[in-house]
NUTIGU-86621 format. One record per residue (C-alpha): residue in one letter; chain; z, x, y. Coordinates in nm, 4 decimals. Layout:
+--------+--------+----------+----------+----------+
! residu ! chaine !       zz !       xx !       yy !
+--------+--------+----------+----------+----------+
!      A !      A !        Z !        X !        Y !
...
+--------+--------+----------+----------+----------+
END
This chain:
+--------+--------+----------+----------+----------+
! residu ! chaine !       zz !       xx !       yy !
+--------+--------+----------+----------+----------+
!      M !      A !  -1.8518 !   1.1891 !  -4.1150 !
!      N !      A !  -1.5933 !   1.4592 !  -4.1752 !
!      Q !      A !  -1.3428 !   1.4835 !  -3.8901 !
!      Q !      A !  -1.3703 !   1.8628 !  -3.8958 !
!      T !      A !  -1.7336 !   1.8389 !  -3.7890 !
!      Q !      A !  -1.6309 !   1.6455 !  -3.4766 !
!      Y !      A !  -1.4502 !   1.9449 !  -3.3345 !
!      T !      A !  -1.5706 !   2.2907 !  -3.2703 !
!      K !      A !  -1.3234 !   2.5590 !  -3.3673 !
!      N !      A !  -1.2386 !   2.6385 !  -3.0054 !
!      Q !      A !  -1.1852 !   2.2744 !  -2.9145 !
!      C !      A !  -0.9597 !   2.2291 !  -3.2152 !
!      I !      A !  -0.7490 !   2.5315 !  -3.1197 !
!      Y !      A !  -0.7294 !   2.4095 !  -2.7604 !
!      D !      A !  -0.6196 !   2.0610 !  -2.8701 !
!      I !      A !  -0.3429 !   2.2055 !  -3.0845 !
!      L !      A !  -0.2175 !   2.4364 !  -2.8106 !
!      Q !      A !  -0.2140 !   2.1519 !  -2.5577 !
!      A !      A !   0.0289 !   1.9603 !  -2.7802 !
!      L !      A !   0.2723 !   2.2516 !  -2.8070 !
!      P !      A !   0.5241 !   2.3454 !  -2.5365 !
!      I !      A !   0.3233 !   2.6556 !  -2.4486 !
!      R !      A !   0.1013 !   2.7055 !  -2.1453 !
!      F !      A !  -0.2518 !   2.7862 !  -2.2578 !
!      D !      A !  -0.2914 !   3.0741 !  -2.0106 !
!      D !      A !   0.0355 !   3.2314 !  -2.1222 !
!      F !      A !  -0.0612 !   3.1925 !  -2.4854 !
!      I !      A !  -0.3958 !   3.3681 !  -2.4370 !
!      Y !      A !  -0.2369 !   3.6448 !  -2.2272 !
!      N !      A !   0.0299 !   3.7094 !  -2.4897 !
!      L !      A !  -0.2224 !   3.6905 !  -2.7723 !
!      V !      A !  -0.4425 !   3.9523 !  -2.6055 !
!      H !      A !  -0.1394 !   4.1756 !  -2.5550 !
!      C !      A !  -0.0454 !   4.1441 !  -2.9252 !
!      H !      A !   0.2846 !   3.9628 !  -2.8909 !
!      S !      A !   0.3822 !   3.8940 !  -3.2478 !
!      Y !      A !   0.4837 !   3.5267 !  -3.2162 !
!      K !      A !   0.1592 !   3.4285 !  -3.0451 !
!      T !      A !  -0.0443 !   3.6258 !  -3.2968 !
!      I !      A !   0.1288 !   3.4537 !  -3.5875 !
!      L !      A !   0.0820 !   3.1138 !  -3.4248 !
!      Y !      A !  -0.2887 !   3.1819 !  -3.3735 !
!      L !      A !  -0.3242 !   3.2892 !  -3.7381 !
!      W !      A !  -0.1536 !   2.9662 !  -3.8509 !
!      I !      A !  -0.3844 !   2.7563 !  -3.6361 !
!      N !      A !  -0.6886 !   2.9442 !  -3.7627 !
!      T !      A !  -0.5795 !   2.9065 !  -4.1252 !
!      L !      A !  -0.5115 !   2.5346 !  -4.0847 !
!      Y !      A !  -0.8524 !   2.4873 !  -3.9231 !
!      T !      A !  -1.0187 !   2.6791 !  -4.2062 !
!      K !      A !  -0.8415 !   2.4552 !  -4.4593 !
!      G !      A !  -0.9869 !   2.1518 !  -4.2838 !
!      K !      A !  -0.6669 !   2.0159 !  -4.1318 !
!      T !      A !  -0.7049 !   1.7838 !  -3.8373 !
!      P !      A !  -0.5443 !   1.8907 !  -3.5093 !
!      E !      A !  -0.2812 !   1.6181 !  -3.5556 !
!      D !      A !  -0.1902 !   1.7463 !  -3.9029 !
!      A !      A !  -0.1818 !   2.1044 !  -3.7786 !
!      I !      A !   0.0488 !   2.0103 !  -3.4906 !
!      Q !      A !   0.2898 !   1.8368 !  -3.7266 !
!      L !      A !   0.2963 !   2.1341 !  -3.9628 !
!      I !      A !   0.3501 !   2.3824 !  -3.6805 !
!      Y !      A !   0.6338 !   2.1744 !  -3.5354 !
!      R !      A !   0.8012 !   2.1518 !  -3.8754 !
!      V !      A !   0.7849 !   2.5264 !  -3.9261 !
!      S !      A !   0.8526 !   2.6680 !  -3.5823 !
!      F !      A !   1.0180 !   2.4279 !  -3.3402 !
+--------+--------+----------+----------+----------+
END
């Protein structure tokens, strides 16, 4: 079974955000208000999910690039 099928898109995004030093509520608030960093981060997460990356792989890539 493909690991991507074990997660829904929303659960995958939530798992990734929980591993980052960002409060989920703050992230969503800033995303809705079009803060550029949060928008870019969301687009990265979405792209990595679309490419079939696991949440663990996505977290590692995001940490390498941004933190």
